[in-house]
N, C-alpha and C positions, 0 to 999 in steps of 0.2 A: 520351500526358500532355500535356495542355495548361495553359498557365498562365493565371490568373485573375483574380490579382490585389486590385484594387479590390472587382470584380461577387465573388467572393466572398468581401470584408468584407462588404458589404453584406448579403450572401445567410444570413449567418450568425448561427443565433439568432432567423431568421425564418421562421415557418409560415405569414404569411399570405398572403404574395404566393405561396407552392410556388414560387419560383425553384428550380433546378435549379444547382449547377455542379458539378465533376468533379473526381476524384482531383488532391489537393490536388501544387504542386511541394515535395519536405522534401531535408533534409538527415539522413543521420543515421550519428549516431557510436555504437557502443556498444565501448568497449577493454579492457570485461574479463577478464579471464583467468582461464577457468571451470577449479577441480583439481574432480573429481569423483569418486566412489569411493568403498572401503572405505581406515578408517585414512589417508585424506590429508590427516588435519592434521596428520601427522610434517612434510608437506612447507611447514606457514607457515613455517620460519625461511628456511630458502633463497626462497621465493616473494621473503619481507619483504628479504633481500641485494637480489635482483634490481632489484628494484623503489626501490632503493638508500637503504633505512632503516638509519639508526647508532644512532638508539636510538626503542624502538617505548614508543609507553601502551597497555596493554591494556586495553578497558572491555570490560564485561560489569553483567549483571544480579546476581540471586540465588547462594544457594549452591549450588544441584544443580553449575551446571558447576564447582565445586572439587571439589565431591563425589564429580562422577562421576569424575575424573581427569581434566576436558578439561584444563582451565586449567597444571595439570603438564605433561599432555601438550604442551601450546603452549608452556610456558618454558621445558621441554627443547631445542625444536624451537629457537627461540630461539639459547638457551646453545648451542648446536651450532655455530651460523651467526656465534657471536659478537657480536651484536646486543642489548646492555643494555636493561633495562624498568621501565619503572613502569609503578604498575596502576589502574583504577577501578572498583570495583564497585557496586553496590547500583542498578541503571539499571532502576527498574518500566517498565512497560507501559503506555503511553501516556506517552513521554517528558516529561518537562517543563524546566524553561530554567532549577532552580537546578542541576540535573547539567550543561546544559551552560555553565554559566558557573562551576562547580567544575573543570570539567575545560580549563576556556579556563586557568584558573591554573596547574591543575598540568603543563600541557603548556610555557608559558610560563617556568615555576619548573626545569623538569627540562630543557630545551632537547629538547624531543621535534619531532625530523620525522616523525615517521608515526604512525597511527593505527591500531589493530589491534579490531575490533568482534568479539567473541565472544556469538556469542545470534542475535535475531531482530532484526526493521524497529525492534524499540526504541533496543539498542544500537546498530545500525547508525548510525541516523536523531542520535541525540546526536551520534559521535560524527563525521558531515559536518559535522554544526554549530558543532562544536568546530576541524574541519580550515578551515572557510570565514571563523574570528573569529577566531583568531592572529593575525594581521596587521591588524587592522583595531583602529583607535583609538575608537571608538563601542561603543556594546551590539549583540552578538550580532542581537539583534530585529531592529532598523533593517531585516535584510534581510527579514524574514518578513511585513513592515509594509511593505512598497517604498520607505524612505526610503534605503537604500543598495542597494546594487548589487554582489555577488558578484566579487570582480577575480580573485581564486586564491586557492587555497586549500594545506594540508596533504595529504600522497598518502593515504589507507585503504584496508586490505583486512581482509576479512572472514573468520574460521570458522561459516560458519550453523548455527543450532542449530533454529532454527526458523523452515520456508517455513510464508512468510505473506504477511509485506507488498510480497516482491521487491525491497527494497531494496540486496540485492547487488548487483543486474545494472542499478540504474537513478541515475540524478542525483537524484530526489526527498529531499527528507527534511521531516518531520513533529513539531511542536514545540506544544507546549503549553506556554502562560502563567500561571502562577500567581496572578498580581497580576490578571490581566484579563480572564480563565477566557474567554482566545481558544485554538482549535487552529488553527494555522496550518500552512501547508506552501509549501514553494520549490522550484525547478524548475530545476539547472542542469548537464545530462546534458554539458555539455564541462570541468567542472571537478572533479563529486561522483562519478559514472560511482567506484565503486573498480577499485582495481586489477588486484585480484586476490579471486577469493574461491572459499572451499575449502570440498567438501560434500557432506557424507562420511552418505549416508541413515541408517547406523544408527548415528546422532548422534540421530535423530529418533525412534525404538522406546521410548522413554521417556518419551515427548511424554504428558501427562493425555491425556484424550479431547478433554475441551474444549479445549483448544489446538490441537489436530490438526483439528478443526473446524470452529474461528472460523478460524486460517489457509485452509484450503479455500475457509469461505466468500469471506475479504478476497480470495484470489487470483481466484476468480468473479466477481468484482463487478470488481475492475480491468481482467481481459477488456471486460465490460459498459460502464462508461464509454465506452470505447473503443468499440463494436458499434452502441452509441444512440447514431449519427451521421446525419446530412440528407445527407453528402458522396457523392457519386455516383458511379461506375465503380470501385468499392474492391470486385469480385468475390473476388479474392485473400486481403486482409485480414478481409473477411468472411466466407469458409472457415474460416480458422487461426482466429477466437475464434471459430466454432460448434465447429470437429474440438477444440479446446484444449480448451472447455468440456465435451465429451462426454467426453474421456477421463476427465478430472477427476471428474467424477460417478464413471462409471464403477471407476474407482481408488479413489476417495472411498470408496467404499459396500465392498471389500477389506479398505482398512487401518481404517475403521471396523470391522469382524468379526474383524480378526486384524493386529494393531498391531504385528508382528514380520512383516510380509512385505516381505521387502526390493525386492521388482520395485515394488510399490503405493507404497513408501515413495518411492523414486526418481524413478517418474514424476510423485506431488505434489510431491517437493521441484524438478524439474525444470521443473516448471507455474508455480509462482509465479514461476521466475525467467521466461519467457517471457509469464507474462499482465502482467511490470511493466516489461519491458527495451525497450520501444515497440515492438518486433519487434508486434506486432498490432493499432497503433496507424497503422504509417506509412503516408502518403497518406492521413490522412482528420483531420476535424472530431470532437475528443474535447470530452466533456460534462465528466464530474465531478459535478454536479451531486447524483448521491446520497450522496457521500461528503460534501457539504460540510453537506447539510441532520447528515450523522449524527455530524461533529465536532461538534454542538452538543450533541447528547446526551452525547457522550464527554468533552468539557468538561467540563459542569458535575457528569457522575454520577462520571465513571472508569468507564464499563460498558467493558469488550474490546470494541474497533473491533469482529473482523469478527462477536462475537455483536450486537452494534445494526447493521450493516449485512445483517442478516438480517431483521431490521423491518422498515427503512426499505425495501431493495429493491424487496420483492414490491410494495407500497404501493407507488412511484415508477410499478413494473411496471403500477401495476392505474387512477392517472389517465393513464396514458399511450393503457394502451389502450380510453379513452372519447375522451382530447382528440389521439390524432398515434399511432396505428394501428399504421402498415403496420409497422415495426422489430421492436414487439412481436409480433404472425401471426409474423412470419418466424424469431423464435426460436424459438415456437412448434412453426410445423412443422418447421425443420431439426435445432431442438434433444430436443422430445419426442415429435416428428410427428403431433402434433395441428396440425389447421386453425383454430382456434380462438384467441385471444389467450388469452383469461379462462382458458382450461382450461389453457391452456402456464403459465399464471404458475400454478395454480395446484398445477400438477406440480412446478412448482419448490419450491414453497413445504412441500408435503407431501416430498419430498428434504430442505432445511432441519430440517423439525422432526422427519421418522420417521429418519432415517436419521444426520443430522449431531446429532439432538439442540439444535438452538439455539431459541432462541426465535423467534420471528414479530409479537410483537403488541410492544407497547409494557409491558401490565399484564406480559404475562411477562419481559420484560429488565429492567423496573424493581417486582419483586414487592413491593417494602418502599413504595410509592409507593398508594392508595389510586384511586379511577378520576378522584376530583375534584381529588384532587393534580396526575392526570397530564393530565386537562383544566386546570388551571393553568398547568402547567409550557410548556402547546404555546406559546401568544403568547409566553412567554420565550423559547424558542426562534427559533422567527422574529426576534423581535427581535433575537438575539444574532446570526442568519445574517445579514439582512440590511444590518445594522451593518457585516455586515463585506465582503459580496460587494456591497452595492449592494439598490436597489432592486429592479431586475430584472440576473441573471446566466445561464447557462445557454447550452450550444450546441446543442443538443439542442431544445429549447423551451422558454420563455419562462417564469423562474420567478422570479416576484413573492410577497410577501406571502399574497397569496391561495391559489397553487397551492402554496406551502410549508405553508399551513397545513391544505385539502382535503389534502392526503400523509400531513401525522402525523396525522389524526384516521381515514385510510383505514390506519394503523399501529396504530391505539389494540387 
């Protein structure tokens, strides 16, 4: 391994001078305890107790967690451990700032010292946002716009029900501000990684096909955001990325045909964690431009994040096949066994559309909009994105307003 310091920084986001740099120095911290398997939600109480919980706030989404009996089983586990709790329900996909503010007030009012998210990424990200804001005097949104830095947080535990975001093993969170229409994220791996994550694949068997498919796309793109990198000398993480994506595609086809296939569900669930806990990105510059572009679409139209990624990602890859092709060609060769980059993109797009039944164009994603309305929305997406990210960003290729516009036109 070689330290490259300022040389690496200078080479980042640059394809103009073709300057190569090497596997980056890194510090990897991933302390989450994963408790995986059937009926593991029964262990929630003892796990919360192990990590010092005295009074818990249970956060969850809609009524399905109650109707299925999962919330009742979690409550029973906490009761058995002698842990008191309060609840906050109603967290929706594309989690919003109003629920974070509600959670902060509930925690302060009730003396909560531990947050337990029962659900998927939206619930977990809300819990993380509450966790880092309880002892902060200002508005929690300060963390998301770079006005303040997270310095401490309440501990968070997870009972995962939707494999997708990978938030059960990451220090990341994404929230939409309903007033400003900004969908932004924070990354605090030292403070916001959950203390434990309970993962029972059987809990995912009743998910609607749409949620399963959207989650699968999300986890694949989490890997691609790390794979699209100019860092040299990272064969191990290249192969990890390619291997996990290949496994996800294989298992996804099984689970879409048979939702009760335990092994397929288990492999998909664990893949979602591996995709976003940092393992696939160690030692390499990550990108995240595709996610940033999609965030503007879902911030404006509240579309399912994974479905939005199914539209944006192939378009992003097609642009890169024309302007920065080596990585796209390698993906085509190693994942789909074809030598042509565009053919590989088309096979990926076919998987998303035919196997997962996801939209792959803006028209399919936004069926209530006319072609003229989509054309009119693209400049707004571009303006919002570059208001949030600056005139140029991106670690793999410089993303300017003109580039964003071209990518979105390819997505039409």
